[in-house]
C-alpha positions in Angstrom: 0.0 0.1 0.0 2.7 2.5 1.0 4.3 1.8 -2.5 1.1 2.3 -4.5 0.5 5.6 -2.7 3.9 6.8 -3.2 3.4 7.3 -6.8 0.1 8.8 -7.2 0.4 10.9 -4.2 -2.0 10.7 -1.0 -5.1 12.0 -2.6 -5.2 9.3 -5.3 -4.8 6.6 -2.4 -7.7 7.6 -0.6 -9.9 8.1 -3.5 -9.1 4.5 -4.8 -9.9 3.2 -1.3 -13.3 4.9 -1.2 -14.1 3.4 -4.5 -13.2 0.0 -3.3 -15.3 0.3 -0.2 -18.4 1.5 -2.2 -18.0 -1.4 -4.7 -17.8 -4.0 -1.8 -20.9 -2.4 0.0 -22.9 -2.3 -3.3 -22.1 -6.3 -3.9 -22.9 -7.1 -0.3 -26.2 -5.3 -0.2 -27.0 -6.6 -3.7 -26.5 -10.2 -2.6 -28.6 -9.5 0.4 -31.5 -8.0 -1.7 -31.4 -10.7 -4.3 -32.6 -13.4 -1.8 -35.3 -11.1 -0.5 -36.9 -9.9 -3.7 -37.7 -13.3 -5.2 -39.2 -14.1 -2.0 -41.5 -11.2 -2.0 -42.3 -11.8 -5.8 -43.4 -15.1 -4.8 -45.7 -13.8 -2.0 -47.0 -11.4 -4.6 -47.8 -14.3 -7.0 -49.5 -16.1 -4.1 -51.6 -13.0 -3.2 -52.8 -12.7 -7.0 -53.7 -16.3 -7.0 -55.8 -16.1 -3.9 -57.4 -13.0 -5.3 -58.5 -14.7 -8.5 -59.7 -17.8 -6.5 -61.7 -15.4 -4.1 -63.5 -13.9 -7.1 -64.4 -17.1 -8.6 -65.7 -18.3 -5.5 -68.1 -15.3 -4.8 -71.7 -16.4 -4.9 -74.6 -14.8 -6.7 -76.5 -12.0 -5.2 -79.7 -14.0 -4.9 -77.8 -17.0 -3.6 -76.3 -14.9 -1.0 -79.6 -13.6 0.1 -81.3 -16.9 0.4 -78.3 -18.1 2.2 -78.6 -15.2 4.7 -82.2 -16.1 5.5 -81.6 -19.8 5.9 -81.7 -21.1 9.7 -79.1 -22.7 11.5 -80.9 -26.0 11.3 -80.8 -26.1 7.6 -77.3 -26.0 8.0 -76.7 -28.7 10.3 -79.1 -30.7 8.6 -77.7 -31.0 5.5 -76.1 -34.1 4.6 -73.3 -32.5 2.6 -72.5 -29.8 5.0 -69.2 -31.4 6.3 -67.9 -32.2 2.8 -68.3 -28.9 0.7 -67.4 -25.6 2.4 -69.7 -22.9 1.9 -68.5 -19.6 0.5 -68.7 -17.8 3.7 -66.1 -20.2 5.2 -64.0 -20.0 2.3 -64.0 -16.4 2.4 -63.3 -16.3 6.0 -60.3 -18.6 5.4 -58.9 -16.6 2.6 -59.3 -13.7 4.8 -57.5 -15.1 7.6 -54.7 -16.4 5.2 -54.5 -13.0 3.6 -54.2 -11.2 7.0 -51.6 -13.9 8.0 -49.7 -13.3 4.7 -49.9 -9.5 5.3 -48.5 -10.1 9.1 -45.7 -12.2 7.5 -45.2 -9.6 4.8 -45.0 -6.8 7.4 -42.5 -9.0 9.7 -40.4 -9.7 6.9 -40.5 -6.1 5.9 -39.5 -5.1 9.3 -36.8 -7.8 9.5 -35.6 -6.2 6.3 -35.3 -2.9 7.6 -33.7 -4.3 10.9 -31.2 -6.2 8.6 -30.4 -3.4 6.5 -29.8 -1.1 9.6 -27.7 -3.9 11.2 -25.8 -4.1 7.7 -25.2 -0.3 7.7 -23.6 -0.6 11.1 -21.7 -3.5 10.2 -20.4 -1.7 7.1 -19.5 1.4 8.9 -17.7 -0.7 11.6 -15.9 -2.5 8.6 -15.0 0.6 7.0 -13.4 2.0 10.2 -11.6 -1.2 10.6 -10.5 -1.3 7.3 -9.2 2.4 7.3 -7.5 1.4 10.7 -6.1 -1.6 9.2 -4.9 0.8 6.2 -3.3 3.2 9.0 -1.7 0.2 10.7 -0.3 -1.1 7.5 1.1 2.2 6.7 2.6 2.7 10.1 4.2 -1.0 9.9 5.5 0.0 6.5 7.1 3.0 7.9 8.3 1.2 10.8 9.9 -1.4 8.5 11.4 1.3 6.6 12.7 3.0 9.8 13.8 -0.7 11.0 16.0 -1.0 8.0 17.6 2.3 7.9 18.4 1.8 11.8 19.9 -1.7 10.9 21.9 -0.1 8.1 23.1 2.6 10.7 24.2 0.0 13.0 26.0 -2.0 10.4 27.8 1.2 9.2 28.6 2.0 12.8 29.8 -1.5 13.6 31.9 -1.4 10.6 33.3 2.0 11.7 33.7 0.8 15.3 35.8 -2.4 13.8 37.9 0.0 11.7 38.4 2.4 14.7 39.1 -0.6 16.8 41.8 -1.9 14.4 43.0 1.6 14.0 43.4 1.9 17.9 45.0 -1.3 18.0 47.4 -0.3 15.2 48.2 3.0 17.0 48.7 1.1 20.5 51.1 -1.1 18.7 52.9 1.8 17.2 52.7 3.6 20.4 54.5 0.7 22.2 57.2 0.5 19.5 57.7 4.2 20.0 58.0 3.9 23.6 60.4 1.3 23.2 62.3 3.1 20.7 62.3 6.2 23.1 63.4 4.3 25.9 66.1 2.8 23.8 67.1 6.4 22.7 67.1 7.7 26.3 69.2 4.9 27.1 71.6 5.5 24.5 71.4 9.2 25.3 72.2 8.6 29.0 75.2 6.3 27.9 76.5 9.0 25.5 76.3 11.5 28.0 77.9 9.4 30.7 80.8 8.8 28.1 81.1 12.3 27.2 81.2 13.4 30.7 83.8 10.8 31.3 86.0 12.0 28.1 85.6 15.6 29.2 86.7 14.6 32.8 89.5 12.7 31.2 90.4 15.7 29.0 90.0 18.2 31.6 92.5 16.1 33.7 95.0 15.9 30.9 94.8 19.5 30.1 95.1 20.2 33.8 98.2 18.1 34.1 99.7 19.8 30.8 99.0 23.1 32.3 100.5 22.3 35.7 103.8 20.9 33.9 103.8 24.1 31.7 103.2 26.3 34.8 106.0 24.5 36.8 108.4 24.8 33.8 107.6 28.6 33.5 107.8 29.1 37.1 111.3 27.2 37.2 112.4 29.2 34.1 111.5 32.6 35.7 113.3 31.6 39.0 116.6 30.7 37.0 116.2 34.2 35.4 115.7 36.0 38.6 118.7 34.3 40.1 120.7 35.3 37.3 119.5 38.7 37.3 120.4 38.7 41.1 123.8 37.7 40.6 124.5 40.1 37.8 126.5 43.5 38.7 125.6 46.4 36.8 128.2 49.2 36.9 127.5 52.8 37.3 129.4 53.7 34.3 127.0 52.0 31.8 125.8 54.1 29.0 122.5 55.5 29.1 121.4 53.0 26.2 122.6 50.1 28.5 120.3 51.3 31.3 117.5 51.9 29.2 117.8 48.3 27.7 118.0 46.7 31.3 114.7 48.8 32.2 112.9 47.7 29.2 113.8 44.1 29.8 112.6 44.6 33.5 109.3 45.9 32.0 108.9 43.1 29.7 109.6 40.5 32.5 106.8 42.1 34.6 104.5 42.0 31.9 105.1 38.7 31.3 104.6 37.7 34.8 101.5 39.3 34.9 100.2 37.8 31.8 101.1 34.3 33.2 99.4 35.1 36.4 96.1 36.0 34.4 96.4 32.8 32.4 96.7 30.7 35.7 93.5 32.4 37.2 91.5 31.2 34.5 92.1 27.6 35.6 90.3 28.0 38.8 90.3 24.3 39.6 94.2 24.2 39.9 94.7 27.2 42.0 95.2 25.5 45.2 97.7 22.8 43.7 100.0 25.4 42.5 103.1 25.5 45.0 104.7 28.7 43.9 103.3 32.1 43.2 105.4 35.3 42.7 104.5 38.6 44.8 103.3 40.3 41.4 101.1 37.3 40.3 99.6 37.1 43.9 98.8 40.7 43.9 97.3 40.5 40.5 95.4 37.4 41.6 93.7 38.9 44.8 92.6 42.2 42.8 91.4 40.1 40.0 89.1 37.9 42.4 87.7 40.9 43.9 86.6 42.4 40.8 85.1 39.2 39.6 83.0 38.9 43.1 82.1 42.7 42.5 81.1 42.1 39.0 79.1 38.9 39.8 77.2 41.0 42.7 76.4 43.9 40.4 75.0 41.4 37.6 72.9 39.7 40.2 71.7 42.9 41.3 70.7 44.2 38.0 69.4 40.9 36.8 67.2 39.8 39.5 65.8 36.4 39.3 64.2 36.7 35.7 65.4 36.4 32.1 64.1 39.9 31.2 66.2 41.5 33.8 63.7 43.6 35.7 65.0 44.7 39.1 63.9 42.8 41.7 61.9 44.2 44.6 62.5 43.5 48.3 60.0 41.1 49.4 57.6 41.8 52.4 58.2 39.8 55.5 56.3 36.6 55.8 54.9 35.4 59.3 56.4 32.0 60.3 54.0 29.4 61.6 55.7 27.6 64.6 52.4 25.7 65.3 49.1 26.0 63.4 45.9 26.6 65.4 42.9 24.5 64.7 39.7 26.7 63.8 36.8 26.1 66.2 34.1 28.7 65.1 33.0 31.1 62.4 34.1 34.8 63.0 32.6 36.3 60.0 30.2 35.4 57.3 29.6 37.4 53.9 28.0 37.1 50.5 31.3 37.8 48.6 30.0 37.5 45.0 27.2 37.5 42.7 27.4 33.9 41.9 29.4 31.0 42.9 32.9 31.5 44.6 35.3 29.2 43.2 39.0 30.3 44.4 40.5 31.7 47.8 44.1 32.6 48.7 45.8 34.6 51.5 48.5 37.1 50.6 52.0 36.4 52.2 51.4 38.8 55.0 48.2 37.0 56.1 46.2 40.1 56.2 45.2 40.2 52.8 42.8 38.1 51.0 41.6 37.3 47.2 38.6 35.4 46.4 37.5 34.7 42.6 34.1 33.4 41.5 31.8 32.9 38.3 30.9 36.5 38.4 34.4 37.3 36.6 35.7 39.4 39.7 38.3 39.2 42.0 37.8 40.9 45.3 40.4 41.7 47.8 39.7 41.6 51.5 41.5 43.0 54.6 41.7 40.8 57.6 41.2 43.1 60.5 40.1 42.3 64.1 38.6 39.0 63.0 36.4 40.5 60.1 36.6 40.8 56.7 36.5 44.4 55.1 36.6 45.0 51.5 39.6 46.4 50.1 39.1 46.7 46.3 37.9 44.8 43.3 40.0 43.6 40.2 38.2 43.7 36.9 39.0 42.7 33.4 38.8 38.8 33.5 37.0 37.5 30.3 35.5 34.5 32.0 34.8 32.7 35.3 37.7 32.7 37.7 38.9 29.1 38.5 42.1 29.9 40.4 44.1 32.7 42.4 47.5 33.1 43.4 49.7 35.7 45.0 53.3 36.2 44.2 56.1 35.7 46.6 56.2 39.5 47.4 52.5 39.9 47.5 52.3 42.8 45.1 50.9 40.8 42.1 48.0 38.5 41.5 47.5 35.8 39.2 44.2 34.2 38.2 43.1 31.6 35.8 39.9 32.0 33.9 37.5 30.0 31.4 38.2 32.6 28.4 41.3 30.4 27.6 43.8 32.8 29.4 45.3 33.8 32.8 45.3 37.5 33.7 48.0 39.3 35.9 46.9 42.4 38.3 49.0 44.6 40.4 47.7 45.0 43.9 46.0 48.4 44.0 45.2 48.7 40.6 41.6 47.7 39.2 42.1 46.7 35.7 44.3 43.7 34.5 47.9 44.6 33.8 48.9 41.6 31.4 47.0 38.8 29.7 48.7 35.4 29.1 46.8 34.1 26.1 48.0 30.7 24.1 45.8 28.1 25.5 42.8 26.7 23.4 40.8 25.6 26.1 39.5 26.6 29.9 42.5 27.6 32.0 42.0 25.8 35.4 45.2 26.7 37.2 47.6 29.5 37.3 50.6 29.6 39.7 53.7 31.5 40.5 57.0 30.0 40.6 59.4 30.7 43.3 60.0 34.2 41.8 57.6 36.8 40.8 58.8 36.8 37.1 57.8 33.3 36.3 54.4 31.3 36.4 52.9 28.2 35.3 49.6 27.5 34.0 47.3 24.5 33.4 44.4 24.2 31.1 41.9 21.6 29.8 43.7 21.7 26.5 46.0 19.1 27.8 48.9 21.5 28.1 51.0 22.9 30.7 52.6 26.3 30.0 55.6 28.1 31.5 55.7 31.9 31.1 58.2 34.5 31.5 56.2 37.6 32.9 58.7 40.2 32.2 58.4 39.5 28.6 54.8 38.4 28.9 55.4 35.3 26.7 55.2 31.6 26.8 58.8 30.1 27.4 57.9 26.5 27.2 54.8 24.3 26.6 54.4 20.8 28.1 52.1 18.4 26.6 50.6 16.4 29.6 48.3 14.1 27.8 44.9 14.7 30.0 43.0 17.6 31.1 44.9 19.4 33.9 42.9 20.5 36.8 45.8 22.0 39.0 49.5 22.7 39.1 52.2 23.4 41.9 55.8 24.3 41.5 58.8 23.2 43.3 62.4 24.2 42.9 63.2 22.5 39.6 59.8 20.4 39.1 56.5 21.1 38.1 53.6 19.0 39.4 50.2 18.5 37.5 47.0 16.8 38.6 44.9 15.4 35.7 41.5 14.2 34.7 42.8 10.8 34.0 43.6 9.8 37.7 47.3 10.4 37.6 49.5 12.8 39.0 52.7 13.8 36.9 56.1 15.1 37.7 57.9 17.3 35.1 61.5 18.5 35.1 61.4 22.3 34.6 64.9 22.0 33.1 64.1 19.4 30.4 61.0 18.7 28.6 60.1 15.2 30.0 58.1 13.5 32.7 60.3 12.1 35.5 57.6 10.3 37.5 53.8 9.3 37.4 51.8 8.6 40.4 48.4 6.9 39.9 45.4 7.7 42.3 42.0 6.4 42.6 39.7 9.4 41.1 40.0 12.4 39.2 42.5 14.7 40.8 40.8 18.1 41.6 43.6 20.1 43.6 47.3 20.1 44.6 48.8 21.4 47.7 52.8 21.4 48.2 54.3 21.8 51.7 56.4 24.8 52.4 59.5 22.4 52.8 59.0 20.9 49.5 58.7 17.6 51.2 55.1 16.6 51.0 52.1 16.6 48.5 48.5 16.8 49.3 46.2 15.7 46.5 42.4 15.7 46.4 40.5 13.5 44.2 36.9 12.6 43.2 37.0 9.3 45.0 36.4 11.3 48.2 39.7 10.8 49.6 42.8 13.2 50.1 46.3 11.5 49.7 49.6 12.5 51.3 52.6 11.7 48.8 56.2 11.8 50.3 58.4 13.5 47.6 61.5 12.1 48.9 60.3 8.5 47.9 57.6 9.3 45.5 55.0 7.2 47.1 51.5 7.7 48.9 52.3 7.9 52.6 48.7 8.4 54.0 44.9 8.2 52.6 42.4 10.4 54.4 38.6 9.8 54.5 35.9 10.4 56.6 31.9 9.5 56.8 30.2 12.3 55.1 32.9 13.6 53.4 32.5 14.0 49.6 34.5 16.0 47.2 31.9 18.4 45.7 33.2 19.4 42.3 36.0 18.9 40.0 37.7 21.9 41.4 37.4 21.4 45.1 40.8 22.5 46.8 42.4 21.0 49.8 45.4 22.5 51.6 48.2 22.0 54.0 48.4 23.7 57.4 51.5 26.1 57.2 53.3 23.9 59.5 52.3 20.8 57.7 50.7 19.3 60.6 47.1 19.4 59.3 45.0 18.6 56.1 42.1 20.8 55.5 39.4 20.1 52.9 35.5 21.2 52.2 33.0 18.7 51.6 30.0 18.8 49.3 27.4 18.9 52.4 29.0 22.5 53.4 31.2 21.1 56.1 35.1 21.5 56.8 37.2 18.5 57.7 40.8 18.4 59.1 42.9 15.7 59.5 46.1 15.1 61.7 48.9 14.5 59.1 51.0 12.8 61.5 48.3 10.2 62.9 46.1 10.1 59.8 43.3 10.4 62.0 40.2 12.9 61.6 40.8 15.8 63.9 37.6 17.8 63.7 34.8 18.9 61.5 33.2 22.2 61.3 29.5 22.8 60.2 27.3 25.8 60.2 27.5 28.8 58.0 27.7 26.8 54.8 24.7 25.5 53.2 26.1 24.5 49.7 29.3 22.6 48.7 32.5 24.1 49.7 34.7 24.7 46.7 38.0 25.9 48.2 39.8 26.8 51.5 42.8 28.6 52.4 45.0 28.5 55.7 46.7 31.9 56.6 50.6 31.7 56.6 50.7 32.6 60.5 48.4 29.6 61.0 45.7 31.5 63.1 42.8 31.8 60.5 41.1 29.9 58.0 38.8 31.0 55.0 36.5 28.8 53.0 34.2 29.5 50.2 31.1 27.8 48.6 28.9 27.4 45.8 26.1 29.7 47.3 28.3 33.0 47.4 29.3 32.6 50.9 32.8 33.5 52.3 33.4 32.3 55.9 36.4 33.3 58.1 37.3 30.8 60.9 39.5 31.0 63.8 
């Protein structure tokens, strides 16, 4: 049916259907009336025969009159009255038969009407069922066509999956081969480096030996010449030319000695081994050393700690925490932002606090007398703030945002000073390195970038193979936490991964202790892990009944003295564990009614700040 309708269109389809239904009804009704019409004709014929017979049997008027005046006794007394019926009797019988026939005809006509009505109802029901059947057939055809299409799609996807699986297996094999080749090349490079170092060491030793022998020979020659010169007598009567030649010879000898002393100073490793040094050489060496030290100090003062050569400002004094104090109650509660607060950080002096949220603003707060007082607001971020950090001097703030960039502000200025752009996806972490002129950012584009803030340029890009949720920096190492449940260690001097530590759950945050000996990680398996960086192994795992990591950016931190680990839970509570014993020390509840996103412990160890998804910031003491 679907095929016939597709050629002539929907109009031709329902017209043909109506014509078929009408023809079917005509045939059924004609068949019914073909049986009724002959029966009715036979009844009419019988009625005509009876009418004719009754006409023939009607008596003459005189016979009828005589018959009416006859007594009843005549009828009964007639010998043939039982055998031959009288006309009156026949008329009565005919009348009764006629009435019976009329009654039968009426009943049959009534039955015909009833049957016709029932037939009409059945025909309408039949038409309805046929139309429903046609609709169902159409629907079945459509479903069959859709099923065929789905089957084709399934077959195509199976074929594509098989091709992708084969490609994946081929890539795995290729990756294993490449890894094996890389390991082999690394081993060869290490062997070559070792051999090069050994050869350099041997060459240096041989050169030092040759130089020492040459120096001893020169010193012996000079000493012999000095002895000869001391023994030689000079008469006063010598001519002026002879005296000038002697003075010239002495000057040339002095210059030779000074040149030899400067050459000897260039070999710093052999200075302590030289047994003889003349007075002039010694004086020149001391003055040269003083000049070298002064030049190094002046260069370091000019250069600072950055590549760009910007002058290094003196850092503010940072409070030293001897023993951190456990917070017990909420001192101040504020609604800090217009929407969710996702980042918080104390300044180095513990009196300045920075918070960032989804409203693209960074608020600075002064902690005065146990209260939070608004300082000013930093604007210019193009997306939601995911991370904030102070530089070691406390004069600059670095923030990661969702607009694929990090922004740098100077404390006291409302607008962004610099923008670090280069990522292709959301920037989830931004941290200063050990100096204020270098920074590191991590992104969901599977890269970690190192930045020179003096030049405002990316100095190196590291491909980290997975979404990066947080980064921390040590002396010569960058540590990144990833969505693939791994923590990776990168040597900042060479572009390679030096260590991978797997954890159970996506890593949401990393916190490095001040002595850089331990690392605290928070993950979506609702646990905190302490990693000993001296052996690169997980030392302790913290968990508690009720503690739940509320989001992919939940932050956990060490206390300044590394005695406690602090994290916020999805139910609005703060949990504190003792790092030494591994036990839950306390849990704080109250002001927060939503998941806690981030926490911060001030450098003095006396105060804690927490922020949540309900725009609240809480100061604990």
